[in-house]
N, C-alpha and C positions, 0 to 999 in steps of 0.2 A: 504494500500500500504506500502511495506517495505521501509526502509531507503536505499538510494543509497550507494554503496560501491565503492569509487573512488580508482583507482590504482595510479593516480596522477592528479593534477590539478594545472598547473604551467603556468606562463606567461614568455615569453622570447622575446628579441629583435631578429629580423631576417632581412636579406637583400634579397629583391625580385627583380629579373631582368625579365622584360617582353621582349620577343624576337619574331619577326615574320620574316620568310624568305620563299622564294619559292624554292622548290626542283624540280626535274625533273617532278614528277607526281603530287605533292600536295603541298599545303601551310602548313607550320608549324607555329602554334601560341603557344608559350610556356611561362610558368611562372616558373622560377627557384628560389627556396627558399633555401638560405644558412642559417644555424642555427648551434648551437653547439651540437644539437642532431644528431643522426644517424651516429655516429662515423666518422665524416668528410664527409659523403656522402651528396648529395643534393636531395631535393624533386623536381622532374621535373613533372610539370603538363602540359598535352596536353589540351589546353583550348577548342579546337573544339570537341574532343571526350569525354572529361570529365574523361579521364583516367590519372593516375599518378603512379609514381614509385620512390623509393628511390634508387638513382644511384650514384655509385662511379666508379673509373677506373676499378676495378675488375669486376664489373657487365657488363661493356662494352665489356670485353673479353669473357664473357660467351655466348656461341652459343645459339641463339634463344631467348635470354632474352628480347630484345626490341620488337621482333615480338610478343611474348606472352604478355608482359606488355601493349603494345599499340595496339594490334590486327592489325598489319600491315604486309605487304608483305616484303620479304627479301630486295628488292631494296630500298624501302622507309626506312626501318630500318637501312640499311647501310648508307644512307644519314644522318639520325639522329645521328647515332653512330659517324660518322666523325665530325659532328658539336659538339657533346657533349665531344668528346675527347679533343677538344680545350679549353673547359671551366671547366672540372671537374678535370683535372690533377694537 
C-alpha cells in the first residue's frame, strides 16, 4: 500500500449552532458551523437528510441553489432561505 498524500490536515476551533424549527410543510433540524475556512461562509448541515452545503449570502441569491443542495421543493427552500438570510448576513 502506498503512503497517503495529504492536501492538508489541520485542527481548528469552530462554533456550532444547532437549530430546529417547523416550516409550513416540514421540520428543519440544522447544524450551522462557523469557522475561519470557506471565506466567511458557513457549513449548514441538514441533520435529517444528511445533506450539507457551504453557504454565504451570495449563495442564497443564486436561483435553485438550496433546492439542489438539499433536494427540496421550491416552497421549502424559500423557507430555509428566509431563515438563513437572518443568520448568514
